[in-house]
VEXFI-909700 format. One record per residue: residue number from 0; z, y, x of N, C-alpha, C in turn. Coordinates in steps of 0.05 Angstrom, whole numbers, plus 32768, in hexadecimal, padded with zeros to 4 digits. Example, Ala and Ser with C-alpha at 12.3 -4.5 7.8 and 13.67 -1.06 7.14 Angstrom:
PT  i  nc3  nc2  nc1  cac3  cac2  cac1  cc3  cc2  cc1
PT  0  809C  7F8E  8108  809C  7FA6  80F6  809C  7FBE  8108
PT  1  808E  7FD3  8101  808F  7FEB  8111  809D  8001  8102
END
This chain:
PT  i  nc3  nc2  nc1  cac3  cac2  cac1  cc3  cc2  cc1
PT  0  7D75  85A2  7A55  7D85  859B  7A44  7D75  8588  7A38
PT  1  7D5B  858B  7A23  7D4D  857F  7A13  7D41  8562  7A2B
PT  2  7D3A  8569  7A44  7D2F  854F  7A50  7D3E  853F  7A49
PT  3  7D61  8541  7A56  7D6A  8530  7A5A  7D7B  8527  7A45
PT  4  7D78  852C  7A26  7D7D  8526  7A16  7D63  8512  7A0A
PT  5  7D4D  8521  7A0D  7D3B  850C  7A02  7D30  84EB  7A16
PT  6  7D3D  84E5  7A32  7D41  84DA  7A3D  7D54  84CD  7A35
PT  7  7D70  84CE  7A2B  7D87  84C4  7A25  7D72  84AF  7A07
PT  8  7D6A  84C3  79F9  7D65  84B9  79DE  7D4E  849C  79E6
PT  9  7D3F  84A6  79F7  7D2B  848E  79FD  7D3B  8479  7A07
PT  10  7D4D  8478  7A1D  7D5F  8462  7A23  7D71  844D  7A11
PT  11  7D7D  8461  79FE  7D8D  8455  79E0  7D70  8444  79D3
PT  12  7D5F  8450  79D1  7D53  8443  79C5  7D42  8427  79CE
PT  13  7D3A  8428  79EC  7D2E  8415  79FA  7D46  83FE  79F5
PT  14  7D66  840C  79F9  7D7C  83F8  7A00  7D77  83E4  79D5
PT  15  7D76  83F0  79C8  7D7D  83EA  79AE  7D65  83D3  79AA
PT  16  7D43  83D6  79B9  7D3B  83C4  79B0  7D39  83AF  79C4
PT  17  7D40  83B6  79D8  7D4B  8397  79F2  7D5C  838D  79E3
PT  18  7D74  8394  79D5  7D7E  837A  79CD  7D78  8378  79AF
PT  19  7D70  8380  799F  7D5E  8376  7980  7D7A  837F  7976
PT  20  7D6C  8392  7966  7D80  83A2  7952  7D8A  8396  7936
PT  21  7D7D  837A  7936  7D84  8368  7926  7D9A  8350  7922
PT  22  7DA5  835B  792F  7DC0  834E  793D  7DCB  8340  7924
PT  23  7DDE  832F  791D  7DEA  8322  7903  7E08  832E  7902
PT  24  7E0E  833F  7920  7E22  8344  7919  7E29  8360  792B
PT  25  7E34  8377  7927  7E3C  838E  7936  7E4A  8386  7947
PT  26  7E3A  8396  795B  7E4A  8397  797C  7E45  83AE  798C
PT  27  7E47  83B7  7996  7E4C  83CE  79A9  7E39  83CB  79C7
PT  28  7E26  83CA  79CE  7E19  83CD  79E5  7E0F  83E2  79FA
PT  29  7E1B  83F2  79E9  7E21  8411  7A07  7E32  842E  79FA
PT  30  7E3A  8439  7A11  7E43  844C  7A00  7E3C  8468  7A13
PT  31  7E2E  847C  7A09  7E27  8490  7A0D  7E39  84AA  7A0B
PT  32  7E3E  84AE  7A27  7E5D  84C1  7A30  7E4A  84DC  7A3D
PT  33  7E5A  84FD  7A33  7E52  850D  7A38  7E65  851D  7A4A
PT  34  7E79  8515  7A49  7E8B  8520  7A55  7E96  8517  7A6F
PT  35  7E94  8522  7A8D  7E9B  851A  7AA5  7EB7  851C  7AA8
PT  36  7ECA  852C  7A9E  7EE2  8533  7AA9  7EE8  8533  7A95
PT  37  7F0B  8534  7A8C  7F1A  8535  7A79  7F35  8537  7A82
PT  38  7F50  8545  7A6E  7F64  8542  7A7B  7F77  8537  7A63
PT  39  7F89  8528  7A68  7F95  8519  7A4B  7FB2  8521  7A4E
PT  40  7FB9  8529  7A3C  7FD6  8535  7A39  7FEB  8526  7A1B
PT  41  8003  851C  7A22  8014  8517  7A0F  8021  850A  7A19
PT  42  8038  84F7  7A09  804C  84E8  7A07  804C  84C6  7A08
PT  43  804F  84BB  7A1F  8054  84A0  7A19  806D  849B  7A18
PT  44  8072  8480  7A0D  808A  8479  7A0D  8096  845D  7A14
PT  45  80A1  8454  7A2A  80A3  8440  7A33  80BB  842E  7A27
PT  46  80B8  8415  7A21  80D9  8410  7A0C  80D7  83EC  7A0D
PT  47  80E9  83E2  7A11  80F3  83C6  7A10  8112  83C6  7A10
PT  48  811E  83B9  79F5  813B  83BC  79F6  8148  83D6  79F5
PT  49  8155  83D2  7A09  8170  83F1  7A0D  815C  8400  7A17
PT  50  813F  8401  7A29  8134  8414  7A37  8121  8418  7A25
PT  51  812A  843C  7A27  8111  8448  7A10  8113  8465  7A23
PT  52  80F7  8466  7A37  80EB  847E  7A40  80DC  8490  7A32
PT  53  80DC  84A5  7A27  80CA  84B7  7A1F  80C4  84C7  7A2D
PT  54  80A9  84CC  7A3B  809D  84DF  7A53  8082  84E6  7A4B
PT  55  8083  8502  7A59  806A  8512  7A54  8051  8505  7A68
PT  56  803D  8506  7A64  802F  84FF  7A6F  800F  850A  7A7C
PT  57  8005  8512  7A90  7FEC  8521  7A98  7FDE  850F  7AA3
PT  58  7FC5  8508  7A96  7FB0  84F0  7AA3  7F96  8504  7AA5
PT  59  7F87  8501  7ABD  7F70  850B  7AC2  7F58  84FC  7AC5
PT  60  7F3E  84F5  7AB6  7F2E  84E2  7AC2  7F1D  84E9  7ACA
PT  61  7F05  84E2  7ACC  7EEC  84E5  7AD8  7EDC  84CB  7ACD
PT  62  7ECC  84D6  7ABF  7EBF  84BC  7AAC  7EA3  84C3  7AB8
PT  63  7E9A  84AA  7AB0  7E78  84A2  7AB7  7E67  84B0  7AA3
PT  64  7E56  84BF  7AA7  7E44  84CB  7A8E  7E25  84C5  7A92
PT  65  7E1E  84C0  7A78  7E03  84B5  7A74  7E0A  84A3  7A65
PT  66  7DF2  8491  7A5D  7DF8  847A  7A52  7E03  845E  7A61
PT  67  7E15  8450  7A5F  7E28  843B  7A64  7E20  841F  7A57
PT  68  7E15  840E  7A65  7E0E  83F3  7A51  7E29  83E3  7A57
PT  69  7E2B  83D4  7A42  7E46  83CD  7A39  7E3B  83AC  7A48
PT  70  7E52  83A3  7A59  7E53  8389  7A6B  7E55  8375  7A56
PT  71  7E49  8356  7A5B  7E57  834D  7A46  7E60  832E  7A54
PT  72  7E61  8332  7A69  7E6B  8323  7A83  7E83  832A  7A92
PT  73  7E8B  8346  7A8D  7E9D  8352  7AA7  7EAB  836F  7A94
PT  74  7EBD  837A  7AA4  7EC1  8393  7A8D  7EAF  83A7  7A9B
PT  75  7EAA  83B8  7A84  7E9B  83D3  7A80  7EA4  83E1  7A8B
PT  76  7EA8  83F3  7AA9  7EB4  840F  7AB4  7EA9  8428  7A9E
PT  77  7EC2  8434  7A95  7EBB  844F  7A8D  7EC6  8462  7A9B
PT  78  7ECB  8463  7AAD  7ED2  8475  7AC4  7EF0  846F  7AD3
PT  79  7F03  8481  7ADD  7F1E  847E  7AEF  7F2C  849E  7ADF
PT  80  7F45  8487  7AE3  7F59  849E  7AE5  7F5E  84A7  7B03
PT  81  7F5B  84CB  7B01  7F59  84D4  7B27  7F6D  84DE  7B2A
PT  82  7F81  84E7  7B18  7F9D  84F2  7B23  7FAD  84F7  7B05
PT  83  7FC9  84F7  7B08  7FD8  84F7  7AF0  7FFA  84F6  7AF5
PT  84  8008  8500  7AE6  8018  8507  7AE6  8033  84FC  7AD0
PT  85  804D  84FB  7AD0  805E  84F2  7ABF  8076  84FF  7AC5
PT  86  8083  8508  7AAF  80A4  8511  7AAC  80B2  850D  7A9A
PT  87  80C0  8500  7A9E  80D7  84ED  7A8E  80F2  8502  7A89
PT  88  80F6  850C  7A79  8112  8514  7A74  8134  8504  7A83
PT  89  8129  84ED  7A7D  8141  84DC  7A84  8146  84D7  7AA4
PT  90  8130  84DF  7AAE  8135  84E3  7AD5  810F  84E2  7ADF
PT  91  8114  84E3  7AFE  8102  84DD  7B0B  80F0  84C8  7B0A
PT  92  80CD  84C8  7AFE  80BC  84B3  7AFA  80AB  84B8  7B0B
PT  93  8095  84A7  7B10  807A  84A7  7B1B  8067  849B  7B12
PT  94  804C  84A0  7B1D  8032  8494  7B14  8029  848B  7B30
PT  95  8031  846B  7B30  802A  8469  7B4E  800D  846A  7B5B
PT  96  800B  846D  7B70  7FF2  8465  7B7D  7FDC  8478  7B74
PT  97  7FED  8494  7B66  7FD1  84AA  7B61  7FDD  84C1  7B61
PT  98  7FC6  84D1  7B69  7FD2  84EB  7B76  7FD8  84FF  7B57
PT  99  7FE8  8517  7B65  7FEC  8525  7B40  7FD6  8535  7B41
PT  100  7FC0  853B  7B53  7FB2  854F  7B53  7F99  853F  7B5B
PT  101  7F7D  8550  7B4D  7F62  853E  7B4F  7F63  8541  7B76
PT  102  7F59  8534  7B80  7F53  852F  7B9A  7F6D  8531  7BA8
PT  103  7F7F  8528  7BA5  7F98  852E  7BB6  7F9F  8515  7BC3
PT  104  7FBF  8511  7BCC  7FBD  84F3  7BD7  7FDF  84EC  7BBE
PT  105  7FE0  84D2  7BBC  7FD5  84BF  7BD6  7FBA  84B4  7BC9
PT  106  7FA9  84A3  7BD8  7F92  849E  7BC8  7F98  8487  7BB2
PT  107  7F87  8486  7B9D  7F8A  8476  7B88  7F83  8457  7B8F
PT  108  7F9B  844E  7B8A  7F95  842C  7B95  7FAC  841B  7B88
PT  109  7FB9  8409  7B90  7FA9  83F9  7BA5  7F94  83ED  7BAC
PT  110  7F8D  83E3  7B86  7F73  83D3  7B86  7F5D  83E5  7B81
PT  111  7F40  83DD  7B7C  7F30  83E2  7B84  7F2F  83E7  7B65
PT  112  7F31  83E7  7B52  7F36  83E5  7B33  7F48  83F5  7B2A
PT  113  7F61  83FB  7B47  7F75  8407  7B3A  7F70  842A  7B20
PT  114  7F7F  8424  7B0B  7F7A  843F  7AFD  7F5F  843C  7AF0
PT  115  7F4B  8432  7AF6  7F2F  842C  7AE1  7F30  8429  7ACB
PT  116  7F19  8435  7ABC  7F23  843F  7A9A  7F05  8429  7A93
PT  117  7F10  8413  7A87  7EFD  83F9  7A7C  7EFA  83FD  7A63
PT  118  7EDB  83FF  7A59  7EDC  83F5  7A3E  7EE7  83D8  7A32
PT  119  7EF3  83D3  7A16  7EFC  83C0  7A17  7EF4  83B6  79FD
PT  120  7EE0  83C9  79E7  7EDD  83C6  79D3  7EDD  83D8  79C5
PT  121  7ED3  83DE  79A1  7ED9  83F2  799C  7ED8  83E5  7978
PT  122  7EE5  8401  7968  7EE7  83F5  794E  7ED7  8400  7939
PT  123  7EBD  83ED  7936  7EA7  83F5  7925  7EAC  8401  790C
PT  124  7EC7  8408  78FF  7ECE  840C  78E5  7ED0  8427  78EA
PT  125  7EE2  842E  7903  7EED  8445  7903  7EE0  8457  7916
PT  126  7ECD  844C  7928  7EC0  845D  7943  7ECD  845D  7959
PT  127  7EE5  8454  7957  7EF8  8456  796E  7EEB  8443  7982
PT  128  7EF2  844A  799B  7EF3  843C  79B4  7F0A  842C  79BB
PT  129  7F0C  8413  79C9  7F24  8409  79D4  7F19  8403  79EC
PT  130  7F35  8410  79F9  7F2E  840E  7A19  7F48  8404  7A2B
PT  131  7F47  8401  7A42  7F59  83FF  7A57  7F64  8406  7A72
PT  132  7F79  8415  7A76  7F7A  841E  7A87  7F7F  8408  7AA4
PT  133  7F73  83FE  7AB2  7F7D  83EC  7AC4  7F8D  83EF  7ADF
PT  134  7FA1  83DA  7AE4  7FB9  83E1  7AF5  7FBF  8401  7AF9
PT  135  7FD0  8403  7AE2  7FDB  841B  7AD8  7FFA  8410  7AE8
PT  136  7FFD  8429  7AF4  8017  8422  7B00  802F  8438  7AFD
PT  137  804A  843A  7AF7  8062  844D  7AFB  807C  843C  7AFB
PT  138  8085  8452  7B0D  809D  844D  7B12  80B4  8460  7AF7
PT  139  80C3  845B  7AF0  80D3  8463  7ADC  80EC  846E  7AE2
PT  140  8103  8481  7AD3  8118  8480  7ADA  8130  8473  7AE1
PT  141  8128  845E  7AD6  8141  8445  7AE5  8135  843A  7AFA
PT  142  811F  8445  7B06  8117  8439  7B26  8102  841C  7B1F
PT  143  80FD  8410  7B0A  80F5  8401  7B03  80D6  83FE  7B07
PT  144  80C9  83F1  7B11  80A8  83F2  7B14  8097  83EA  7B03
PT  145  8081  83EA  7AF3  8075  83DC  7AE5  8056  83E1  7AEA
PT  146  804B  83C9  7AE0  8027  83D5  7AE5  801A  83BE  7AD7
PT  147  8003  83C9  7AD3  7FF1  83B6  7ABE  7FE1  83C4  7AB3
PT  148  7FD2  83B4  7AA0  7FBA  83CA  7A8F  7FCA  83D3  7A75
PT  149  7FC6  83E8  7A78  7FCD  8400  7A60  7FB4  83FF  7A42
PT  150  7FB1  83F2  7A2B  7F9E  83EB  7A1C  7FA7  840F  7A07
PT  151  7F92  8417  7A06  7F90  842F  79FC  7F71  8430  79E0
PT  152  7F7B  8443  79C7  7F62  8444  79BC  7F5E  8463  79BA
PT  153  7F42  8464  79B5  7F38  8484  79C0  7F28  848E  79A0
PT  154  7F2F  84A4  798B  7F28  84AF  7976  7F08  84B3  797B
PT  155  7EFE  84AC  7960  7EE3  84B0  7961  7ED7  84D1  796C
PT  156  7EE6  84DE  796F  7EE2  8500  7970  7EE6  8508  7994
PT  157  7EF0  84E4  79A0  7EFD  84F3  79BF  7F19  8502  79C5
PT  158  7F1E  850B  79B2  7F3E  8519  79B5  7F51  850A  79B0
PT  159  7F58  84F2  79A8  7F77  84E7  79AC  7F76  84C8  79B9
PT  160  7F88  84CE  79C5  7F8C  84A5  79CF  7FA4  849D  79C5
PT  161  7FA3  848E  79BA  7FB7  8481  79B9  7FBF  8466  79C6
PT  162  7FDD  8463  79CB  7FE4  8447  79D6  7FF8  843F  79CC
PT  163  7FEE  842D  79B3  7FFA  841F  799E  7FFA  8404  79A7
PT  164  8013  83EE  79A1  800E  83D5  799E  8004  83CC  79B6
PT  165  8010  83D8  79CC  8007  83C9  79ED  8017  83AF  79F5
PT  166  800A  839F  79FB  8014  838B  7A05  8026  8394  7A25
PT  167  803C  8388  7A23  804B  8393  7A39  8043  8399  7A54
PT  168  804A  83AA  7A68  803B  83AF  7A7C  8057  8395  7A91
PT  169  804B  838D  7AAD  805C  8378  7AB3  8065  838A  7ACC
PT  170  8080  837A  7AD4  8090  8383  7AE2  8082  837A  7B03
PT  171  8089  8398  7B19  8077  838F  7B2C  8091  838E  7B41
PT  172  80A3  839B  7B39  80B4  839E  7B46  80D1  83AD  7B46
PT  173  80EA  83B6  7B4F  80F8  83C8  7B4E  8117  83BA  7B4E
PT  174  8127  83C6  7B48  8148  83BE  7B4F  8152  83AC  7B38
PT  175  815F  839D  7B40  816E  8384  7B32  8178  838E  7B17
PT  176  8171  8386  7B03  8173  838F  7AE9  815D  8396  7ADA
PT  177  8142  839D  7ADE  812C  83A8  7AD2  8128  8393  7ABC
PT  178  8119  83A1  7AA6  8110  838B  7A99  80F9  837F  7AA2
PT  179  80F7  836D  7A9E  80DC  8360  7AA3  80C9  8367  7A9E
PT  180  80BF  8370  7A82  80A9  837A  7A7B  80B2  8393  7A6B
PT  181  80A0  83A5  7A5E  80A0  83BD  7A50  808A  83CB  7A42
PT  182  808E  83CA  7A27  807D  83D8  7A15  8074  83F2  7A1F
PT  183  8059  8401  7A13  8055  8419  7A1D  8047  8420  79FE
PT  184  804E  8441  79ED  8039  8445  79D9  8041  8463  79DC
PT  185  802B  8470  79D4  802D  848C  79D2  8014  8493  79C8
PT  186  8009  84B3  79CF  7FF8  84C0  79CB  7FF1  84D6  79DE
PT  187  7FD5  84DD  79E9  7FCF  84EE  79F8  7FB4  84F5  79E9
PT  188  7FB6  8515  79F2  7F98  8524  79E6  7F8A  852A  79FC
PT  189  7F70  8533  79F8  7F5A  8530  7A0E  7F53  854D  7A09
PT  190  7F4D  855E  7A25  7F46  8572  7A20  7F32  8570  7A37
PT  191  7F17  8575  7A3C  7F0C  857A  7A1C  7F06  855B  7A18
PT  192  7EFE  8561  79FA  7EFA  853E  79EF  7EEA  8531  79FF
PT  193  7EE9  851C  79FC  7ECF  8508  7A05  7EB5  8500  79F3
PT  194  7EA9  8512  79F7  7E95  8513  79E4  7E7C  84F2  79E9
PT  195  7E89  84DF  79DC  7E7B  84C5  79DC  7E6D  84BF  79C5
PT  196  7E5D  84A9  79C8  7E4C  84A0  79AD  7E4A  847D  79B1
PT  197  7E55  8473  79A4  7E56  844F  79A5  7E36  8448  799C
PT  198  7E30  843B  79AD  7E0E  842B  79A2  7E15  8412  7992
PT  199  7E12  840A  7980  7E15  83FE  7971  7E08  83EA  796A
PT  200  7DFD  83D0  7966  7DE8  83C2  7959  7DEE  83B2  7944
PT  201  7DE4  83A5  792F  7DEC  8394  7918  7DF7  839F  7909
PT  202  7DFC  838E  78F1  7E11  839C  78DB  7E2A  8390  78D2
END
């Protein structure tokens, strides 16, 4: 344990020296994560006009452990949603192309980046991390199908995910009469909390 901590500290120090700690504006250059698996449980609301579905959601995520360098030319991958479930009192719903249990079927997809969790930025004041779940796919109780990037904010202590003010998911298909877009909001709680540190430079 002491050896791995020392190695991580050395990597962080080398990274800060490489990019120059005297930058004029603060930015996140890396994320150090110590949590390989977490389960997130809570409520998501899907809404647009007369459509309003309140659903219980469970997402299980497998995360990259160690020092993750933030890419400047593409998205920085943090891990992946590996299984999940959704339950809406209004009727049957499903998270598409995602197994109900770890290691189950159907295979995650259909795209190589489907259900990936990617770093999008950080709030340097609150220490919260901004991320996106890529190619989030859902069938709602009205049989309308939606897919798109679900944007979230992870609290500094790694315990609470908030999905607020998201741009709408885009319609992928479904019966005539589906809203062309739908918004998503809600809160999920991590168990265990995600033990992460944002590595920032500048002032």
